[in-house]
C-alpha positions as CSV (number, residue, x, y, z in Angstrom):
1,X,133.3,164.2,135.2
2,X,133.8,165.2,138.8
3,X,132.3,163.2,141.6
4,X,129.8,165.9,142.4
5,X,128.6,166.3,138.8
6,X,125.4,164.6,137.7
7,X,125.7,162.3,134.7
8,X,123.2,163.2,131.9
9,X,122.1,159.8,130.8
10,X,119.5,161.4,128.4
11,X,122.2,163.1,126.4
12,X,122.2,161.7,122.8
13,X,125.1,162.1,120.4
14,X,125.2,165.3,118.4
15,X,126.6,165.1,114.9
16,X,127.9,167.3,112.1
17,X,128.9,166.0,108.6
18,X,129.7,167.4,105.2
19,X,130.2,165.6,101.9
20,X,133.8,166.3,101.0
21,X,133.4,164.9,97.6
22,X,131.2,167.9,96.6
23,X,132.5,171.3,95.9
24,X,130.0,173.8,97.1
25,X,131.8,176.7,95.5
26,X,130.9,175.3,92.1
27,X,127.2,175.1,92.9
28,X,124.6,177.3,91.2
29,X,122.1,177.1,94.0
30,X,122.9,176.6,97.7
31,X,119.9,176.2,100.1
32,X,119.6,175.5,103.8
33,X,116.8,174.1,105.9
34,X,116.7,174.8,109.6
35,X,114.5,172.6,111.8
36,X,114.1,174.0,115.3
37,X,112.3,171.4,117.4
38,X,111.4,171.2,121.0
39,X,114.2,168.9,121.9
40,X,116.7,169.0,118.9
41,X,117.6,171.4,116.1
42,X,119.0,170.5,112.7
43,X,120.6,172.5,109.9
44,X,120.9,170.9,106.4
45,X,122.7,172.5,103.5
46,X,121.9,171.3,99.9
47,X,124.0,172.1,96.8
48,X,122.0,172.1,93.6
49,X,119.3,170.0,95.2
50,X,121.6,167.4,96.7
51,X,122.5,166.8,100.4
52,X,125.8,168.4,101.2
53,X,126.0,168.7,104.9
54,X,124.1,168.8,108.2
55,X,124.4,169.5,111.9
56,X,122.2,168.0,114.6
57,X,122.3,169.3,118.1
58,X,120.3,169.9,121.3
59,X,117.8,172.8,121.1
60,X,118.9,175.7,123.4
61,X,117.1,178.2,125.4
62,X,115.6,180.0,122.5
63,X,114.8,179.4,118.8
64,X,116.9,182.1,117.2
65,X,120.1,181.0,119.0
66,X,119.3,177.3,118.3
67,X,118.9,178.0,114.6
68,X,122.1,180.1,114.4
69,X,124.1,177.5,116.3
70,X,122.8,174.6,114.2
71,X,123.8,176.3,110.9
72,X,127.1,177.6,112.3
73,X,128.2,173.9,112.7
74,X,127.9,173.3,109.0
75,X,129.4,176.6,108.0
76,X,132.4,176.1,110.2
77,X,133.2,172.6,108.9
78,X,132.6,173.6,105.2
79,X,134.2,177.0,105.2
80,X,131.0,178.4,103.9
81,X,129.5,181.7,105.0
82,X,125.8,182.6,105.4
83,X,126.0,184.9,102.4
84,X,127.0,182.0,100.3
85,X,123.6,180.4,100.9
86,X,121.0,181.4,98.3
87,X,117.8,180.6,100.2
88,X,116.9,179.5,103.8
89,X,113.7,177.9,105.0
90,X,112.8,177.4,108.6
91,X,110.6,174.6,109.9
92,X,109.7,172.9,113.2
93,X,108.3,174.5,116.3
94,X,110.6,177.5,116.0
95,X,110.3,177.9,112.3
96,X,109.0,181.5,112.5
97,X,111.9,182.5,114.8
98,X,114.8,181.6,112.4
99,X,116.3,185.1,112.0
100,X,117.9,184.5,108.6
101,X,115.2,182.4,107.0
102,X,113.4,183.7,103.9
103,X,110.3,181.5,104.4
104,X,108.8,179.1,107.0
105,X,107.2,175.8,106.1
106,X,105.4,173.3,108.4
107,X,107.4,170.3,109.7
108,X,104.8,167.9,108.3
109,X,105.4,169.0,104.7
110,X,109.2,169.1,105.3
111,X,109.4,165.6,106.9
112,X,107.4,164.2,103.9
113,X,109.7,165.8,101.4
114,X,112.8,164.7,103.4
115,X,111.6,161.1,103.7
116,X,110.9,161.1,99.9
117,X,114.6,162.0,99.4
118,X,116.0,159.7,102.0
119,X,113.8,156.6,101.4
120,X,113.0,157.0,97.7
121,X,109.8,158.0,95.8
122,X,108.1,154.8,96.8
123,X,107.7,156.0,100.4
124,X,104.0,156.5,101.1
125,X,103.6,156.4,105.0
126,X,105.9,158.3,107.3
127,X,106.0,158.2,111.1
128,X,107.7,161.2,112.6
129,X,108.7,160.5,116.2
130,X,109.8,163.9,117.5
131,X,110.8,165.2,120.9
132,X,107.3,166.2,122.0
133,X,104.8,164.7,119.5
134,X,104.3,162.1,116.9
135,X,102.9,162.4,113.4
136,X,101.6,159.9,110.9
137,X,101.8,161.2,107.4
138,X,100.8,160.0,103.9
139,X,102.5,161.4,100.9
140,X,102.6,160.9,97.1
141,X,105.6,160.0,94.9
142,X,106.9,163.5,95.0
143,X,106.8,163.8,98.8
144,X,103.7,165.9,98.8
145,X,101.5,165.4,101.9
146,X,98.1,163.9,101.1
147,X,96.9,163.2,104.7
148,X,98.2,163.3,108.3
149,X,97.3,162.7,111.9
150,X,99.1,164.1,115.0
151,X,99.3,163.2,118.6
152,X,100.8,166.0,120.8
153,X,98.9,165.4,124.0
154,X,101.7,163.7,125.9
155,X,105.4,163.1,125.7
156,X,105.1,159.4,126.6
157,X,105.4,158.3,123.0
158,X,108.2,160.7,122.1
159,X,111.9,161.4,122.4
160,X,111.5,163.4,125.6
161,X,109.7,160.5,127.2
162,X,112.6,158.2,126.4
163,X,115.1,160.7,127.8
164,X,113.1,160.6,131.1
165,X,113.4,156.8,131.2
166,X,117.1,156.9,130.4
167,X,117.7,159.2,133.4
168,X,115.4,157.1,135.6
169,X,117.2,153.9,134.7
170,X,120.6,155.6,134.8
171,X,121.5,154.1,131.4
172,X,122.8,156.1,128.4
173,X,119.9,156.7,126.0
174,X,121.8,155.0,123.1
175,X,121.8,151.7,125.1
176,X,118.1,151.5,125.8
177,X,117.1,150.0,122.5
178,X,119.5,147.0,122.6
179,X,119.1,146.4,126.3
180,X,115.3,146.2,125.8
181,X,115.8,142.8,124.1
182,X,118.0,141.4,126.8
183,X,115.1,139.9,128.7
184,X,113.9,136.4,129.4
185,X,110.4,137.2,128.0
186,X,108.7,140.2,126.6
187,X,106.8,142.0,129.4
188,X,103.5,143.8,129.1
189,X,103.6,147.4,128.1
190,X,103.5,150.0,130.8
191,X,99.9,151.2,131.0
192,X,100.2,154.9,131.6
193,X,99.7,157.3,128.8
194,X,101.4,160.2,130.6
195,X,105.2,160.3,130.9
196,X,104.9,161.4,134.6
197,X,102.7,158.4,135.5
198,X,104.8,156.1,133.3
199,X,107.8,157.2,135.3
200,X,106.0,156.3,138.6
201,X,104.9,153.0,137.1
202,X,108.4,152.2,136.1
203,X,109.6,152.8,139.6
204,X,106.9,150.6,140.9
205,X,108.0,147.8,138.5
206,X,111.6,148.1,139.7
207,X,110.4,147.8,143.3
208,X,108.3,144.7,142.4
209,X,111.4,142.9,141.1
210,X,111.6,143.9,137.4
211,X,115.1,144.2,136.1
212,X,116.1,147.5,134.5
213,X,116.1,145.8,131.1
214,X,112.6,144.5,131.6
215,X,111.3,147.9,132.6
216,X,112.9,149.4,129.5
217,X,111.3,146.7,127.3
218,X,107.9,147.4,128.8
219,X,108.4,151.1,128.1
220,X,109.6,150.5,124.5
221,X,106.5,148.3,123.9
222,X,104.3,151.0,125.3
223,X,105.8,153.5,122.9
224,X,105.4,151.2,120.0
225,X,101.7,150.4,120.8
226,X,100.9,154.1,121.2
227,X,102.4,155.2,117.9
228,X,101.0,152.2,116.0
229,X,97.5,153.1,117.1
230,X,98.1,156.5,115.5
231,X,99.4,154.9,112.3
232,X,96.6,152.5,112.0
233,X,94.1,155.3,112.2
234,X,95.6,156.8,109.1
235,X,96.4,153.5,107.5
236,X,99.7,152.0,106.4
237,X,100.8,152.1,102.8
238,X,104.2,150.8,101.8
239,X,106.8,151.9,101.7
240,X,106.9,152.8,105.4
241,X,109.6,155.3,106.7
242,X,110.4,156.5,110.2
243,X,111.9,159.9,110.9
244,X,113.0,161.6,114.1
245,X,115.3,160.6,116.9
246,X,113.3,157.6,118.0
247,X,114.0,156.0,114.6
248,X,117.5,155.3,116.1
249,X,116.0,153.3,118.9
250,X,116.0,149.7,117.7
251,X,113.9,148.7,120.8
252,X,111.0,150.8,119.6
253,X,111.4,150.4,115.9
254,X,111.5,146.6,115.9
255,X,108.4,146.5,118.1
256,X,106.6,148.9,115.7
257,X,107.5,146.7,112.7
258,X,106.2,143.6,114.5
259,X,102.9,145.2,115.4
260,X,102.4,146.5,111.9
261,X,103.7,143.4,110.2
262,X,105.9,145.5,107.9
263,X,109.5,146.6,107.8
264,X,110.5,150.2,107.8
265,X,112.7,151.5,104.9
266,X,116.4,151.5,106.0
267,X,118.5,154.5,105.2
268,X,122.2,155.3,105.7
269,X,121.3,158.9,106.5
270,X,120.5,160.3,110.0
271,X,116.8,160.1,110.6
272,X,116.8,163.3,112.6
273,X,117.6,165.5,109.6
274,X,114.5,164.7,107.6
275,X,112.7,167.9,108.4
276,X,115.6,170.2,107.8
277,X,116.5,168.3,104.6
278,X,112.9,168.7,103.3
279,X,113.1,172.4,104.0
280,X,116.4,172.7,102.1
281,X,114.9,170.8,99.2
282,X,111.8,173.1,99.2
283,X,114.2,176.0,99.0
284,X,115.9,174.6,95.9
285,X,112.5,174.0,94.2
286,X,111.5,177.6,95.0
287,X,114.8,178.9,93.5
288,X,114.3,176.9,90.3
289,X,110.7,178.3,90.0
290,X,111.9,181.8,90.5
291,X,114.7,181.3,87.9
292,X,112.1,179.9,85.4
293,X,109.8,182.8,86.1
294,X,112.6,185.3,85.6
295,X,113.6,183.7,82.3
296,X,110.0,183.6,81.1
297,X,109.5,187.3,82.0
298,X,112.8,188.2,80.2
């Protein structure tokens, strides 16, 4: 990085992965889910109803390009082509602008289905902490949504709000969670419910003598309290699962768990792919139903 180039502390790690133990060429049904969100976009490919690969990256200037670029990452690594995919479902804010999608399904339904796969069929309460909103979701043992609440009035309890704080503190976003615990005592949460005012409040705390770690802790606590109030309105039923990018922030997650008095289900999979994964799984189910209908008609 040149001396005149501004460091992007908000930039989180993009990732692309495929399961090399699976042979997609031998699959009967290949489906893809494309989740185009306000901040990040994910593409997930499933082979015969099992996760095969994914790509998670920053959302670009428009939804069609973001969808295309997200899927291109998986295609390039796997050697697969778009025409090899049987069915594609779009989800997220840009779900109706995925140019190669056969169908669009809401992100609420897709996150519930994805969480059911990632966390197991005992998952009943899901917290989706996205780039610009938060959702509390109840689902049944099949991952079908039974109830949900959404808060999209402000970015202060979302991934975008955390990006703003990372830039303000000039600390890489991946370090915020761990550093929020490196304090002598837990501070009070920032009081502002708007990310703009929270930023001003954070600057005021720094000027008053707060360390950067203490400000981060105060902001993580504020995020936790804000989303917990949403979850408590819908009620918590175990098992509890968190999706979205903020699920990777231990500073927020541990404080949510403490406030709720329950542990979130741990998963080895990337929490950001839940929506796209659910979309790909819906595609597989639709293909099975179409096959069953065709067989019955024959």
